[in-house]
C-alpha positions in Angstrom: -17.6 -18.3 -9.4 -16.5 -21.0 -7.0 -12.9 -21.0 -5.9 -11.2 -24.3 -5.3 -9.4 -25.0 -2.0 -6.1 -23.1 -1.8 -7.0 -20.5 -4.4 -7.2 -17.7 -1.9 -3.5 -18.1 -1.0 -2.5 -18.3 -4.7 -4.6 -15.3 -5.5 -2.9 -13.2 -2.9 0.4 -14.0 -4.6 -0.9 -13.6 -8.2 -2.5 -10.2 -7.5 0.8 -8.8 -6.3 3.1 -10.2 -8.9 5.8 -7.6 -9.6 4.6 -5.1 -7.0 7.5 -5.8 -4.6 5.6 -6.0 -1.3 3.7 -8.6 0.7 0.2 -9.7 -0.2 -2.6 -7.4 0.9 -4.7 -8.0 4.0 -8.1 -9.0 2.7 -10.9 -6.4 3.3 -13.3 -7.4 6.0 -16.2 -5.6 4.4 -18.8 -7.5 2.4 -18.5 -7.1 -1.4 -21.1 -5.0 -3.0 -23.9 -7.1 -4.5 -24.5 -8.3 -7.1 -21.1 -9.4 -8.3 -21.1 -10.8 -11.8 -20.5 -14.6 -12.4 -16.9 -14.0 -13.5 -15.9 -12.2 -10.2 -15.8 -13.9 -6.9 -16.4 -12.3 -3.4 -13.0 -13.7 -2.4 -11.3 -11.9 -5.2 -13.0 -8.7 -4.3 -11.9 -8.9 -0.6 -8.3 -9.6 -1.6 -8.3 -6.7 -4.0 -9.8 -4.0 -1.8 -7.5 -2.8 1.0 -9.1 -2.3 4.4 -10.3 1.3 4.7 -10.7 1.6 0.9 -14.1 -0.1 0.6 -16.4 1.9 -1.7 -19.4 3.4 0.0 -22.4 4.8 -2.0 -21.5 8.4 -1.0 -17.9 8.0 -1.9 -18.7 6.3 -5.2 -21.2 9.1 -6.1 -18.6 11.7 -5.5 -16.0 9.7 -7.3 -18.2 9.5 -10.4 -18.7 13.2 -10.4 -15.0 13.8 -10.2 -14.3 11.1 -12.9 -16.5 13.1 -15.2 -15.3 16.5 -14.1 -13.4 18.5 -16.8 -12.5 21.2 -14.3 -9.9 18.9 -12.9 -7.8 19.8 -16.0 -5.8 23.0 -16.5 -8.1 24.3 -19.3 -11.3 22.7 -18.2 -11.5 20.5 -21.4 -10.4 17.0 -20.2 -11.7 14.6 -17.6 -10.8 11.1 -16.6 -13.8 10.1 -18.7 -12.3 11.7 -21.8 -10.0 8.7 -22.2 -12.2 6.2 -20.3 -15.7 6.6 -21.8 -18.1 4.2 -20.0 -20.1 3.7 -23.1 -17.0 2.5 -24.9 -16.0 0.0 -22.3 -14.1 2.7 -20.4 -11.7 3.3 -23.2 -11.6 6.0 -25.9 -11.3 3.9 -29.1 -8.2 5.8 -30.2 -4.7 4.3 -30.8 -3.2 7.0 -28.6 -5.1 9.1 -26.1 -5.3 12.9 -26.2 -5.1 15.4 -23.4 -5.4 19.1 -23.1 -4.7 21.2 -26.2 -5.2 18.0 -28.2 -1.8 16.7 -27.1 -1.3 13.0 -27.9 0.4 10.8 -25.3 2.5 7.7 -26.3 0.2 5.1 -24.8 -3.2 3.6 -25.5 -5.8 4.0 -22.7 -6.5 0.7 -21.0 -10.0 -0.1 -19.8 -11.0 0.8 -16.2 -13.3 -2.2 -16.2 -12.0 -4.7 -13.5 -9.0 -2.4 -12.8 -9.8 -3.0 -9.1 -8.3 -6.5 -9.6 -5.1 -5.3 -11.3 -1.9 -6.0 -9.3 -0.5 -2.8 -10.7 -1.9 0.1 -12.7 -0.8 1.5 -16.1 0.9 -0.5 -18.9 4.2 -0.4 -17.1 2.8 -0.9 -13.5 4.2 2.4 -12.3 1.3 2.8 -9.9 0.6 0.3 -7.2 -3.0 1.3 -6.4 -6.1 2.9 -8.0 -5.5 5.9 -5.7 -2.0 6.4 -7.1 -3.3 5.9 -10.7 -6.0 8.5 -10.2 -3.5 11.2 -9.2 -1.0 11.0 -12.0 -3.0 11.9 -15.1 -4.3 15.1 -13.5 -0.7 16.3 -13.1 0.7 15.0 -16.4 1.4 17.9 -18.8 0.1 16.0 -21.8 -3.0 14.7 -20.1 -4.9 17.0 -17.7 -2.0 19.4 -17.2 -2.5 20.7 -13.6 0.9 22.0 -12.2 0.8 20.3 -8.8 -1.6 18.8 -6.2 -1.9 22.1 -4.4 -3.3 23.8 -7.5 -5.8 21.0 -7.9 -7.0 21.2 -4.3 -7.3 25.0 -4.5 -9.4 24.8 -7.7 -11.7 22.1 -6.3 -12.2 23.9 -3.0 -13.4 26.9 -4.9 -16.3 25.0 -6.4 -19.1 25.2 -3.7 -20.7 21.8 -4.5 -17.4 20.0 -4.1 -16.4 21.9 -0.9 -19.7 20.7 0.6 -19.6 17.2 -0.6 -16.0 16.5 0.6 -17.0 17.6 4.1 -20.1 15.4 3.9 -18.2 12.3 2.6 -14.8 12.6 4.3 -15.6 15.0 7.2 -12.9 17.5 6.1 -11.9 20.0 3.5 -10.8 18.9 0.0 -7.4 17.4 -0.1 -5.6 15.5 -2.9 -5.6 12.1 -1.2 -9.3 12.2 -0.6 -9.9 13.3 -4.2 -8.0 10.3 -5.5 -9.8 8.0 -3.0 -13.2 9.1 -4.3 -12.2 8.4 -7.9 -10.7 5.1 -6.9 -14.0 4.2 -5.1 -15.9 4.8 -8.3 -13.5 2.7 -10.3 -13.7 -0.2 -7.8 -17.4 -0.5 -8.7 -16.8 -1.0 -12.4 -17.1 -4.8 -12.5 -17.3 -6.9 -15.6 -17.8 -10.7 -15.6 -21.1 -11.4 -17.4 -20.0 -12.5 -20.9 -21.5 -15.3 -22.9 -18.3 -17.2 -22.0 -19.4 -17.0 -18.3 -22.7 -18.6 -19.2 -20.9 -21.3 -21.0 -18.3 -22.0 -18.4 -21.0 -22.3 -15.7 -23.0 -24.8 -17.6 -24.8 -23.4 -20.6 -23.3 -25.5 -23.4 -25.3 -23.5 -26.0 -24.0 -20.1 -25.0 -21.0 -20.4 -27.4 -21.1 -21.3 -31.1 -19.1 -24.2 -32.5 -16.5 -21.7 -33.8 -16.2 -20.0 -30.4 -15.8 -23.3 -28.7 -13.1 -24.3 -31.1 -11.5 -20.9 -30.4 -11.5 -21.7 -26.6 -9.9 -25.1 -27.3 -7.2 -23.4 -29.5 -6.7 -20.7 -26.8 -5.7 -23.5 -24.3 -3.8 -25.5 -26.9 -2.1 -24.8 -30.2 -2.4 -21.0 -29.9 -0.8 -21.0 -26.4 -2.8 -17.9 -25.4 -3.2 -19.4 -21.9 0.6 -19.0 -21.3 -0.1 -15.4 -20.3 -3.9 -15.1 -20.6 -5.0 -18.2 -18.7 -8.7 -18.1 -17.8 -9.2 -20.0 -14.6 -10.3 -19.6 -11.0 -7.0 -18.0 -10.1 -6.9 -15.7 -13.1 -10.5 -14.8 -14.0 -9.4 -11.7 -15.9 -7.4 -13.7 -18.4 -4.1 -12.0 -17.4 -1.0 -13.3 -15.6 -0.5 -9.7 -14.2 3.1 -9.9 -15.4 5.2 -7.9 -17.9 6.4 -9.2 -21.2 8.4 -8.1 -24.3 6.3 -9.5 -27.1 8.0 -7.4 -29.8 5.4 -4.7 -30.4 7.7 -1.8 -29.4 10.5 -3.4 -31.5 8.8 -1.9 -34.6 10.1 1.5 -33.5 13.2 1.4 -31.4 16.8 0.2 -31.1 16.3 -1.2 -27.6 20.0 -1.6 -26.7 20.8 2.1 -27.4 17.6 3.3 -25.8 18.2 1.3 -22.7 21.7 2.7 -22.3 20.3 6.2 -22.5 17.5 5.3 -20.2 19.8 4.1 -17.4 21.4 7.6 -17.4 18.1 9.5 -17.4 15.6 7.5 -15.3 15.5 8.3 -11.6 14.3 5.1 -9.9 11.3 5.8 -7.6 10.6 9.3 -9.0 7.0 8.7 -9.8 6.3 12.0 -11.5 9.4 11.7 -13.8 8.6 8.1 -14.8 5.0 9.1 -15.6 6.2 11.9 -17.8 8.8 9.8 -19.5 6.2 7.1 -20.1 3.8 9.4 -21.9 5.9 12.1 -23.6 9.3 10.8 -24.8 11.0 8.1 -26.8 11.7 6.3 -23.5 8.0 5.3 -23.5 8.9 2.1 -25.5 11.2 0.9 -22.7 8.0 -0.1 -20.8 8.5 -1.7 -17.4 12.2 -0.8 -17.6 11.4 2.8 -16.7 10.0 1.5 -13.3 12.7 -1.1 -12.5 15.8 -0.2 -14.5 16.2 -4.0 -14.9 17.5 -5.2 -18.3 15.0 -8.0 -18.5 12.2 -5.5 -18.4 13.3 -3.6 -21.5 10.3 -3.3 -23.8 8.0 -5.2 -21.4 4.4 -4.2 -20.9 1.7 -5.6 -18.7 -0.5 -8.5 -19.9 -3.9 -6.8 -20.4 -7.1 -8.4 -19.4 -9.0 -10.1 -22.3 -12.4 -9.4 -20.8 -14.2 -7.0 -23.1 -11.3 -7.2 -25.6 -13.7 -7.0 -28.5 -14.7 -3.4 -27.6 -11.5 -2.0 -26.2 -9.3 -1.8 -29.3 -7.1 -0.6 -30.9 -4.7 -3.0 -29.2 -1.3 -3.1 -27.4 0.3 -0.4 -25.3 0.7 1.9 -28.3 -2.6 1.1 -30.0 -0.7 -0.1 -33.1 -2.8 -3.1 -33.8 -6.2 -2.3 -35.2 -8.1 -5.6 -35.1 -7.9 -8.9 -33.2 -6.9 -10.5 -36.5 -3.9 -8.2 -36.4 -3.2 -9.3 -32.8 -3.4 -13.0 -33.8 -1.1 -12.4 -36.8 1.5 -10.7 -34.5 1.5 -13.8 -32.2 1.3 -16.3 -35.1 4.6 -15.2 -36.4 6.2 -15.1 -33.0 6.2 -11.3 -32.5 9.1 -9.1 -33.8 12.6 -10.3 -32.9 14.6 -8.1 -30.6 17.3 -8.8 -28.0 14.8 -8.7 -25.1 12.0 -10.7 -26.7 10.2 -12.8 -24.1 11.3 -16.5 -24.2 7.7 -17.6 -24.6 7.3 -16.0 -28.0 7.4 -18.4 -30.9 5.6 -19.1 -34.1 2.2 -20.7 -33.7 1.4 -22.2 -37.1 -2.2 -21.2 -36.9 -4.3 -21.6 -40.1 -6.7 -18.9 -41.3 -9.8 -20.8 -40.1 -8.1 -21.3 -36.7 -7.4 -17.5 -36.4 -11.1 -16.9 -37.3 -12.2 -19.2 -34.5 -9.9 -17.6 -32.0 -11.2 -14.1 -32.8 -14.7 -15.4 -32.5 -13.9 -16.7 -29.0 -12.3 -13.4 -28.0 -15.4 -11.5 -28.9 -17.4 -13.9 -26.7 -15.5 -12.5 -23.7 -17.4 -9.2 -23.9 -19.9 -8.4 -21.1 -23.5 -8.8 -22.4 -24.3 -5.2 -21.4 -22.1 -4.2 -24.3 -23.7 -6.6 -26.8 -24.7 -3.9 -29.3 -21.2 -2.3 -29.3 -19.6 -5.7 -29.5 -21.5 -6.6 -32.6 -20.7 -3.3 -34.2 -17.0 -3.7 -33.5 -16.9 -7.3 -34.8 -18.5 -6.0 -38.0 -15.9 -3.2 -38.3 -13.0 -5.6 -37.6 -14.3 -8.2 -40.0 -14.5 -5.5 -42.7 -10.8 -5.0 -42.3 -10.0 -8.7 -42.3 -8.2 -8.5 -45.7 -6.0 -5.7 -44.6 -3.4 -7.6 -42.5 -0.1 -5.7 -42.1 1.1 -8.1 -39.4 0.5 -11.3 -41.3 3.5 -13.3 -42.3 2.3 -16.8 -43.1 5.7 -18.1 -44.2 7.2 -17.4 -40.7 4.1 -18.7 -38.9 4.2 -22.0 -40.8 8.0 -22.4 -40.4 8.9 -21.9 -44.1 11.4 -19.1 -43.2 13.1 -17.9 -40.1 13.8 -19.9 -37.0 11.3 -19.4 -34.3 11.1 -22.9 -32.8 8.8 -25.8 -33.1 5.0 -25.7 -32.6 3.5 -26.3 -29.2 2.0 -29.7 -28.7 -1.7 -29.7 -29.5 -4.0 -31.8 -27.4 -6.2 -34.5 -29.0 -9.6 -32.8 -28.8 -11.4 -36.1 -29.3 -9.9 -37.3 -25.9 -10.1 -34.0 -23.9 -11.5 -30.8 -25.3 -10.9 -27.8 -23.0 -14.0 -26.2 -24.4 -16.1 -29.0 -22.8 -14.8 -28.5 -19.3 -16.7 -26.8 -16.5 -15.8 -23.8 -14.4 -12.3 -22.9 -15.6 -11.3 -26.5 -15.7 -13.3 -27.7 -12.7 -14.1 -31.3 -12.2 -17.7 -30.9 -13.2 -17.8 -30.9 -17.0 -20.3 -29.1 -19.3 -22.2 -31.8 -21.1 -21.6 -31.4 -24.8 -24.9 -31.0 -26.8 -24.5 -34.4 -28.6 -24.5 -36.3 -25.3 -27.8 -34.8 -24.1 
């Protein structure tokens, strides 16, 4: 993917939105080949801190640790338990389960392209992949180890790891190196070879007519690009910000919960925030747990849309089963609450338009998951008539008061689906003009 002039500077800002520190110094190492079409070398260098570049030895050790159930208190749960590679590095469950079949309160996000996230977890409570790798091992409902020292002692007692850590890091096992190895493996999980990438780089036949119309709606009437813009600056289809879109409002009185949260949350206490996020009613406060800022109540990170067809159920709590449910939620403007994001409003999408949008979203799945993508599309389509989130009257403005519809571009004049690389100056030639 070619990056226009000035994008490097913008990327440095975008990749750190909400982190609270300066843009990272780009890595000087060369990115590992081959990078997929949807991932640029510049993006990789910006996303990998100097000294954290994955080496083959570190990645191999990290993969073993990622799959290692002995990192959990009862030897039953590994990182892979909730991030199964064959399932797009998710677990396919609404809420993930840890040791002793304990459920947490959040859905497992994909590890694919997590290297490019500005922050990790749904609420951004970890700033790096290394920080993210440490917390689940210690969370009582996930892997349940009591403290880092216990983890190190357990791993040191396993001869193969004792030898490998000395080989890879030149010293005995320690918790920072363990997290660094897992992070190295995760940094190699790229994804950017969807049919959409073929289309956007010049293959006009890579998408169907329905998918092309979905791409046009995505950038127009459906307003998806407000938070999920797909362009050179945002190839992951995420603004890397946090929004209250009304999902958590199904369950909580935010005003009362926020008042209680202010008294309970210790700002900067990473372990406490991690446990509150996964074990208690305070989970639904989202980003507020990290910042204690009122405008973050009920806000969660905009997830990547890459591979969205295979990474359901959707939202931070896994409460939306299909992409039709997701579109219904947005079509009615979410669920009203005092902290609802100002960008949420009814969309007025018709059923055929929702179908086209869903078709486009399934075209964002990497081709290496084609079989799973087709299976998931069939399963979701079979549930198409079960639509708990649909409220056509609100979506069409026949009840409620959620604002006017967004302006819709005249597709006969300029159709976003016919543009080149993320809106570049070189257009894809429509089939009828060839």
